[in-house]
C-alpha positions, 0 to 999 in steps of 0.5 A, a space after each residue: 500500500 505504501 509503495 502504491 501511495 508513493 507511486 501515486 505521489 510521484 505521478 502527481 508531481 510528474 504531472 505538476 512538473 509538466 504543467 509548470 514547465 509548459 506555463 513558464 515556457 509559454 509565459 516567456 515566449 508570449 511576454 516578449 511579444 510586441 504589445 503595440 504595433 502601428 502597422 504603418 509604413 513610409 509613404 502610407 497615408 495616415 487615416 487618423 490624427 496621432 498625438 503623443 500621450 506623454 513625453 518621450 524621446 526618439 532617434 533622429 536618423 538624419 541628425 545621427 548620420 550628419 553627426 557621424 559624418 562630421 565626426 569621421 571628417 575630423 579623423 586626420 588622414 594617416 601617412 606612413 613615414 619610412 625613416 630608413 628609406 635613404 639607405 635604399 637611395 644611397 644603395 642605388 647612388 653607390 651602385 651608379 658610382 661604382 659603374 662610373 669608376 669602371 668606365 673608360 677615359 673617353 666616356 664623359 657622360 652616362 647614357 642611362 641617366 644623362 648625367 655628366 661624369 667627367 668631374 665625378 670620376 677623378 673624385 671617386 678615383 682619388 685617395 679621398 673617395 671614401 670621404 666623398 661617398 660619406 658626404 654623398 650618404 650624409 647629403 641623402 640622409 639630411 634631405 630624406 629626414 625631412 619627409 618627402 611626399 609624391 603628388 599631394 593636395 596641400 589643402 588637406 591640412 593637418 595629417 597624422 604621420 606614423 613612423 613605421 620604424 618606431 610606430 610613433 605618431 605626430 600631427 603635422 601640417 601638410 604644408 610643412 612636408 616636402 614634395 619631391 620637387 621641394 626635396 630636389 631643391 633641398 639637395 642643392 641647398 644642403 650640398 653647399 655646407 657638405 661639399 664646399 667650394 668644389 662647384 663642379 663636383 657639387 653640381 654633378 653630385 646634386 644632379 646625381 642625387 636628384 636623379 635617385 631621390 624618391 618619396 618616403 611618406 605614403 598615404 595609408 588608406 586602410 588605416 585611415 578608413 578603419 579609424 574613421 569607421 571606428 569613430 562613426 561607430 562610437 557616435 551615439 544616436 541623436 535623441 530628440 524629444 516629443 512633448 506630450 500632446 504634440 501632433 505626431 501624424 495628421 490625418 491624410 498626411 503622407 508618412 515620413 521616415 522621421 514619423 515612423 521613427 517617432 511611432 516606433 519609439 512611442 510603441 517601445 515606450 508604451 511597451 516598457 511602461 506596461 511591461 509589468 502589467 503585460 507580463 502579469 496579464 499573460 501569466 494569468 491567462 496562461 495559468 487559467 488555460 492550463 488549468 482549463 485543459 488539465 481539468 478537461 483532460 482529467 475529467 473527460 479523457 482519463 486515458 490521456 491523463 494516465 499516460 505521461 507521454 500523452 501529457 508531454 505531447 499535449 504540452 509540446 504541441 501548443 508550445 511548438 505552435 506558440 514558437 512558430 507564431 513568435 517567429 512569424 511575429 518577429 519576421 514582421 509577417 501578418 498575424 493571419 499567417 499563424 497556423 493555429 489549425 496545425 496545432 488543432 489538427 495534430 492534437 486531433 490526429 495524435 490524441 483526441 478531437 475533443 481536446 483539439 477543440 479546446 487547444 484550438 481556442 487556447 492557441 487562437 487567443 495566444 495568436 491574438 496576443 502575439 499579434 498585438 492583442 488583435 481580436 480579428 486574428 484570434 477569431 480567424 485562428 479559432 475558426 480555422 482551428 475548428 474547421 481543421 479538426 472537423 475535416 481531419 477526423 478519420 483521415 486515413 491518407 496523408 493526401 487528406 492533409 493537403 485537402 484539409 489545409 486547403 479547406 482551412 485556407 478558404 474558410 480563413 479567407 472568407 472569414 477575413 473578408 467578412 471581418 474586413 467588410 464589418 470593419 469597413 476596411 479597404 478591399 485591397 487590405 482585407 484581400 491581402 490579409 485573406 491571402 495570408 489567411 489562406 497561406 496559414 491553411 496551407 502552412 498548417 498542412 505542411 507543418 502537420 505533414 512534417 511533425 506527424 510522423 516525428 511525433 508518431 515515432 517519438 511518442 509511439 502513437 498510432 494514427 489512422 494514417 499509420 494504421 492504413 499503412 499497416 493494413 497493406 496485405 503485403 506487410 512482411 508479417 502478413 505475407 509470412 502468415 499467408 505462407 506458413 498459416 493460410 488457415 489463420 490468415 483467412 481467419 484473420 481477414 474474416 475477423 477483421 471484417 467482423 470487427 470493422 463492422 462492429 466498431 462502426 456500429 458503436 462509433 469505435 475506431 473501425 480501422 484499428 479494429 480491422 488492422 489489429 484483427 489482421 495481426 492478432 494471431 501472428 503468434 500462430 505462425 511458429 507452430 501453425 500446424 498445431 491449430 485446427 484451421 491450419 490442419 490438413 486434411 481435416 480430422 488429423 491433429 498434432 495434439 492427438 499425440 500430446 498430453 492436454 497440458 502440453 497442448 494447452 501450453 502450445 495454445 497459450 504461447 501463441 499470445 506470447 509469441 505474437 507479442 514478441 513478433 509484433 515488437 520485433 516488427 515494431 508494430 504500434 502499442 495499440 496493436 500489441 495490446 490487442 494481441 495481448 488482450 484478444 483472449 483476455 483470461 478465457 479458458 482453453 475449454 477443450 483441453 481443460 475438459 480432456 485433462 479432467 477426463 484423465 484425473 479422478 478429482 476435479 479439484 486437483 486440476 488448477 483452472 488458472 493453468 488452462 486460462 490465458 494470462 490476460 489482461 482482459 480487454 481494456 478498450 472497446 476495439 480490443 473487446 470487439 476483436 475478442 468477440 469476433 475471434 471467438 464467433 468466427 471460429 465457432 461459425 466454422 462448426 455450423 452445419 446448417 448456417 441459417 439466420 436463426 442458427 447464426 444469431 443464436 450462436 452469436 448471442 451464446 458466445 457473447 453471453 458466455 464471454 460476458 458471464 465469464 467477465 471478459 468484458 468487465 474492464 472495457 468501456 462497452 455498455 449493454 446497448 453497445 453489445 446489442 449493436 455488436 451482436 447485430 453487426 456480427 449476425 449481419 456480416 456472417 449471414 452475408 458470408 454464409 449466404 446460399 445460392 439458388 440452384 438454377 434448373 439448367 445447372 441442375 439438369 447439367 449436373 444430372 447428365 454429368 452424374 449419369 455419364 460418370 456412372 456409365 464410365 465407371 461401369 465400362 471401366 469395371 467391365 474392361 478390367 474383368 475382361 482384360 487380365 493381361 498387364 499390357 492390356 491394362 497398362 496406362 490406366 489405374 482408376 480407383 473408385 
């Protein structure tokens, strides 16, 4: 008892945890939705006057862009100064001078540079050549230390000069930096102090250095652009104030980008000022709806309430739909596109149509909240959800999803047009919204098509669509049964017809009953020859050589073997339950009686050892298969299957099962049992119907019989006359 109480407490805590987790996720998702949305765009015409209800600030984009431009313009361009650039120039000059020394005496100028070399050669050949080279290098360094540009705009002003060797920066007016032309003049000026009075040598040295000197300052475009971009990013938005009661937008005015910015800021401010109340309101609604769904499930849907996996699925479907709705809202798409009908259709297919109606209502309200408290969106979503439930019930093919989605889309379109006419909305607007509504229906079909097989697999749920796939007689199990146990296969097909008709008569799942009937005896495949329907010729039985207890064990084991086969082939839990329950705890009466004949004291024989382990049928479909199985087997023993004998046999078997208590754990009532009996009788009368023997056929049969008798007599006479083997060869007729 204590263990049962602890288990009950754990189950309650588990269910509470699911509800709390769902509530928190929904509150978080819904609370982050926009509470206000003007739905206006630039260049639209305002249909009303809009005044500021309170003081607020907005971002002035034009002023912000202007400020960014001003700040980035203040960033000085960056130039790189190469302080060791003089070495490269000296290297080239030095190379030239060495070539001059090697020239013959009659060469007085260099054709490649156009320089006169008559005065340079003696100086470079003299004992003081090393000093000349030093002075040349000194002159180059003095000039190039002054920073030399190429072509440059002197109007730039102050620039940032970065020393590439020391990575230090200085600001310098570009007017103080030499151009290449200025640098060449500097060469002449600085040479006077270095080369003195040797005018001819100095002039040739000046010409030489001028020919090789080059700029050592270059513009760094990438560094400049990066600094300006960083400065622009650091510029904050320019905020401007809108005063209380200030006119933001006048009726008939064409909306500008500035007014859109003001309206967005107003909406954001309204959301912030009411954030606490919005969150509190959403929380209360979510809690109320979860309590409503919980009470509905506990009171009217006990099967779902007892199954934790079903409860998780009940929570997952609304959460999935709210997330999709949130994504649509953030994508700035119309709220009419929110596929509420997808949630209701999934609930109807996987769980319960009645629950799907409740889910449709809850999701419709959530869709309205996410769309900015839009009543129109909520109405359209609820209508579409109900229509989806109505048309998806009993769906047996995946193509029906598209059909249902199309119908939902059309109904959404009509509903949106009706609301548009009611609210005197422009035709263009409600036709556009209607298109979004139609898209919602089609999107619902796609979403259901994607998630239905996923949920079927994850939560082991069987829908009519998956049942129809299992009803294919080419299924490996059914093909194996047809080959190994043909009698059982034929028996299962007839049981399927009986169960389907009975289920339809009481409103049970007829497809489940029929498909489960096909598989209910798959456990007989392994030892098919031990079951009477597979024994050929009739009258010969494998059990004649076995003890009653051994025969009983073989018969009972077909249920266990069937469950193992079903699990191996991954059949649905509902079908496995029918295999497990299709005999309930019924007695194997034939072998029980045979066992009684072999003992003197009836009390020594345990009745339970000759009963199936059960459990008894827990569902209406399982109970119907139990009855159909017994009735089909009994119908084979009818010698004269008249309507009266069929009806009497059906009533007798149902009464026996009822008295034996096999139907006490399912949801069948007496009214259902009467309807089931009538449907069984009707189907069996169709199976055992008689044909009228036509006179022509009767006459032909008499003539055929007469000819056969004549043939037999002639054969007998020929056998009496011909005693030799060769005369009777080729004929061996047995009467």
